[in-house]
N, C-alpha and C positions, 0 to 999 in steps of 0.2 A: 286467722282461719286455719283449722286443722284439716289438711288434705285428706285424712282418713275418715272424717265424719261427714254426714249428710250436710248439704248446703244450709247454712244458717248464720245469722249475724252473731259474731263471737260475744257480743255484749249481752245477749239475751238467752237464758237457758231454754232448752227445748220445751221444758214443761210449762213455760210461761207463754208460749206462742199459741194464739187462739186458732180455732178451726177456720175462722173467717180469713185469717191472714195466710194460712199455710195450705188451705185446700187447693189441690191441683186436680181438676177434673180429669177423668180418664181421657187420654189423648186420642181423639178421633183422627183418623188418617186424613190427610189433606192432599189428595192426588192432583188437584188443580194447581196447587202451588208448585208441585213437581213439574207440571207442564209449563208453568210460568217461568221456571228456571230455564227450560229449553228456549223459550222466547227471548229471554235475556241473553243467553249464550249465542243464540242464532243472530241476534243483533250485533254482537261483537264480531262474529264470523263475517257477517255481511259488510261491516265497516272495513275490516282489514282486507277483504277481497276487493272492495270498491277502491281502496287506496292503492292496491297493486295495479288495478286497471288504469287509475288516474292518479299517479303519484303527485301531480301538481296540487292536489287537494290537501296534502299534508301541510299543516301549519296555517291553513286558511280559516280554521274555526267555523266550518260549515256544518250543516245538519248531519252529514255523514259522521263527523267526529263526535258531535254531541250525543248522537244515538248510542254510540259505544260507551261513552262516559256515563250517560244516564243508566245504562244497563249495569255498570259496575256498582253504582249507587243502589240500584234495585237489589243486587246480590247482597249488599251489606244489610239493608233493611230486612230482606227475606231471612238472612241468617239469624238476626236477632229474634225475629218472629218465630221461626221454626224451632230454634233451640229452646225458647221459653215455652212454646206450646207442647213440646215433646219432653220437657224436663221430667226426670223420674224422681219421686219423693225420696227414694233410698240412695240416690246418687251421692258419691263422694267426689271431691275434686279429682282424685287420682283416676277413678273409673271414667269420669267425664273426659279428662285429658287423654286417657288411653284411647277411648273411642275416636276422639277427634284426630289424634295422631295417626291412628290406623286408617282413617278416612283420607286425610290430607297428604301425608308424607310419602307413601309409596309412589303414587302418580307423579308427585313433584320430583322425587329423587330420580325416577326413571327418565322423565322428560329433560331434567337437568343434564343427565349423562348423555342423552341423545344430542342435546344442544352443544355440549362441549365437544363431543365426538365430531359433529358437523363442523364446528369451528376449527378444530385441528385439521380435519380432512380438507378444508378449504384453504389451508395455508395460513391460518390465523394463530400460529404458535406464539408470535410476539404478543398477541392479545391476552394470553394466559400466563404471562410472566410479569413479575413485579406487581404493580398496582392492579393489573388485570386479574392476576391470580387471587389477590385479596378480594376483589369484587366478586369473582365467581364463588369463592368460599362463603362470602357474606350472603350471596343469593341462595346457595345451598342451605345455609342455616336460617334463611328467611329473616335476616336482620338488615339487608341491604338498603331498604327504603328509609331507614333511620338516618342515613348519611346523605347530606344534600349535594350529591354529585351524580351527574348523568351516567358516568362510568359505572357507578354502583347500582343505580336504579334500574338500568337496562341490561345488567349483566345476566349471563346464563340464558334461561328461557324468559324473554322480556315480559311476557304476560303474567308470569308468576309473582310480580310485584304485589298483587292484591292478596296473595296468601300471607305475606308478612303482616298485613293489617288483620286478616282473619285470625292468625295465630295470636296476635295481641288481644283480640276480642276474646278468644277462647281462654287465654290465661286469666283474664279478669272475670269471666262469666260466673265462676263459683262464688265470687265476692259480690257481684252485681245482682244476681238473681234473688237472693233473700231480701235484699233491700228494695228491689222493685216489687216483690210480692207483698211487702209490708205497706206499700202505698195504698191509700184509699182511692176510690174512683176519681175523686176530685184531685188528689195528689197525682194520679196518673195523667190526668188531663193537663195539669200544670207542668208536670215533668215533660210531657210531649211537646207542649208549647215552648218550654225552655230549650229542648233539644233542637227544635226548628229554629229558634232565635239564634242559637249558637252557630248553626250551619250558615245562617245569613250574616252573622257577624264576622266569620272568618275572612271573607273577601275584603271587608272594610279594614280589618286589622292588617291583612296582607298588603293592601295598598298604601297604608300609612307607616307600617313598621317593618314588615318582612321584605317587601319588594317595592319601595317607593319609586325606583327608577323604571318600573314596568317591564323589566326584562322577562323573557319567557320562563326560563328554568326555575329561578327561585320561587316564583308564584306557583308554577305547576307542581313543584315538589311539595310545597307547604299545603296547598289546597287540595291536591288530588292524590298524592302518594303517601304523605306522612301518616302513619297509623293513628296517632292520637287525634289528628284532625278529622278522621273519618269515624271516630268512636261515637259521636252523637247520632249518626245514622243507625248504627247498630243498636244503641240504646232506645232510639225511637221505635225500632222494630220490636224490641222487648216490651215496651210499654203499650204499644198497640195490641200486642198479643194478650197482655194481661187485661186490657180493657175489654177485649173480645171474650176472654174466658170468664170475666166477672160480670158481664152484662152491661158494661159501661157504654154510654151513648157516643157514637161517632157519626159524622155526616153520612146519611144513607145514599151513597153514591154507588151506582152499579159498576161492575168490573169493566164493561165496555166504555162507559163515559169516562171512568178514571183513566183507562188506557189511552183513550183519544186525547184527553186533556194533557197527559204526559207527553205524547207525541207533539201535540200542538204547542206546548211550551218550548220544546226543542226547536221546532220549525220557525216559530214567530218571535221568540225572545232574543235570539242571537243578534238580530238587527237593532235591538233597543237597549240591551244590557251589556255591560262589560263582560268579556269572556271569563273573568274571574268568578262571576256569579253563576256561570253556566256549568262549572265543574260539578256542583252538587246542589247549590242553594235553590236554583230556579225550579227544580223538579222534586225536591224532597217531600213536599206535601202531596202532590199527585201520586207519587210512587207509594207513599205510605197508605194512601186511600186505596190504591190499586191492590196492594197486598191484602189489606183488610177485606175489600170487596170480593177478591178471589177466594179467600179462605171461607167467607160466608156462603159461597156457592156450595161448598162441601158440607159445612156445618148445618146448613138449612136444607140440604137435599135438592138444590135447584139444578137445572140442566147446565152443563159446562162442557164446551168443546175442549178445554184444557184437560178434562178428565178422560178424554178418549185414550184408549190403550196405546196407540202409536205415539201420541204426544207424551204420555207419561213415560213410555220407554225412552224416548229421546231426552226427557227430563232426567231420567236415571243416569244416562251417560253424559249429561251436560257438563259435569265437572271435568271428565276426561276430554270432552270436546273443547272446553275452554283452554286446557293446557296444551293440547296437541295441535290445534288448528293452525296456529301460525307456523309451526314447523312443517306441517304437511303442505300448506299452501305455498310457502316460500320455496321448499324443495322442488315441488312439482312445477311451479312457475319458472324457476331458474332453468330446470332441465328442458322444459318445452320451449321457452323463448330462446335459449341457446341453439335450438334446432330450427329456428326460423318461425315459430308460431307467434301469432299476434298476442298482445297482452290479454285481450278479452277472451280469445279462444283458450289460452292457457289456463285462465282462472275458471272458465266453464268446465274444463276437463278436471281440474284439481278439486273443485268443490265436492263432488260425490265421494272423493277419497277421505274427506274429513269425518263424516259419520262412520265410515268403515274403520278408520284408524281409531276413532273414539271407542267404538264397540270392542275392538280388539284390546285396547288398553283396559277397558272396564272389565272384561271377562278374564283377562290373563293376569292383571296386576291388582286393580282396585278391589274387585269383589273377593278374590281369594284372600287378600290381606285383611279385609274387614272380617271375614269369617275366622281367620286364624288369630288375629290380634285384638279385635275390638272388645272381646269379653274374656274373662279369666276362666269361664266354665264352658263345657261342651254344649250347654243349652244356649243357643243364640237367639236373641230377640231382635227382630228387624226394627231398625230405627230410621225415621225419615232423614234422608241426607239433605244437606242444605248448602251445598256450594256448587 
C-alpha cells in the first residue's frame, strides 16, 4: 500500500477496477447513529456509577458489568460501519490517518495528563516510577493493551484501553477497505458470518489454550482487551455497511427489537453461558443488527428518537464523555464521601458534572483540534465522528 495514493489493492491497477466494485454512494448523514453512540457511552457511565454505589458488584459478572462491555462492542461495530459508510473516494492513507489522529489523540493526551496529575497529587509518585512509568508511557502511546499485564492495561486513564484497539483498526483500515469493497454481496454475507464465527471461537480457544486454568486476567486480556481479538467486530461493522450500501439483504429487524434483544441477551445469558462468551460473542449479532437497523432509519427517512437534536448533541460529545467520565465521577465521589456524603448521594451529585465536563472538553480541545489538524486545507468538510 502506498500511503499517498487512494485506497486500493496494490495488486490491481486502478484502471482495471470496475464501477461496480468501486462505487461509493454519496454518504448520507446518519444522525441516528450519532445518537446511538450516546446510548453506548451512557451505558458505560451508568455501569461505572453503579459500581461506585455498589462496589461489591465488581467481579460478580452481573448485568451491570455486561451492559458496559456490550457497549464497547457496539462502539467497535459502529466504528467499522461509520468509517466505511463515510469513506471518501479520494482519500489516501495519510489523510485518513491524519483525520483519525486529530479526532482521537488530543482528548486522549489531555485526559492522560489529568490522570497522571491526579495520581501524583494523591501521593502515587511510586506508581509512576520503574514499571509504573513504562506502563504510563505505553498507555500514552496506546500500545499498553498489547501487553498481558494488569499494570499496563489499567495504566493512565483506564478507560482509554479501547483507544489502543481503535488505533489498530485505523492503521489497518486503508488496507481492509478496498478488499471489503471488492467482495460481492454473497462474499459480504460469507465474510460477516466468518467474523461472527471467529468472535464465538475466541472463548473456546481461550478456554483450551490461553487460559485453561480459568483465572480472571489472562482471559479478560485476551477476549476483551487485546486489539487483534476485537478486530472481527470492526470488520463485521465494515461488511454490514457495505451490504447496506450495495442493497444486500439483511434480516429486517427494527431498531427497537434489535436493541431489546441485545439487552435481553445481556440479562438472560449470563446465567447460562460462561462469562468468556459474554465479553463479545453473545451480543455480536444483535448489536450488528442494531447498527444496521438504526442506520436504515436515516437512510429510509423513518422517524427516529435518536435523531432528536439533544440526543445528537450528546452523541457528538460522547467520545469526550467516554474519556472523562471516570475521572469526574471518581474525583467528585472521593471529595464528597470524604465529607460524610453517602455513596448514592455522592454519585447523584457527580453525574450531572459528566456531560458538563464532556462538553467543555469537546469545545476546548476536541473540536478546535479537528478544525486545525484534520485537513491540510482551510476548507474543512465535516466528517461523521465514530468514537
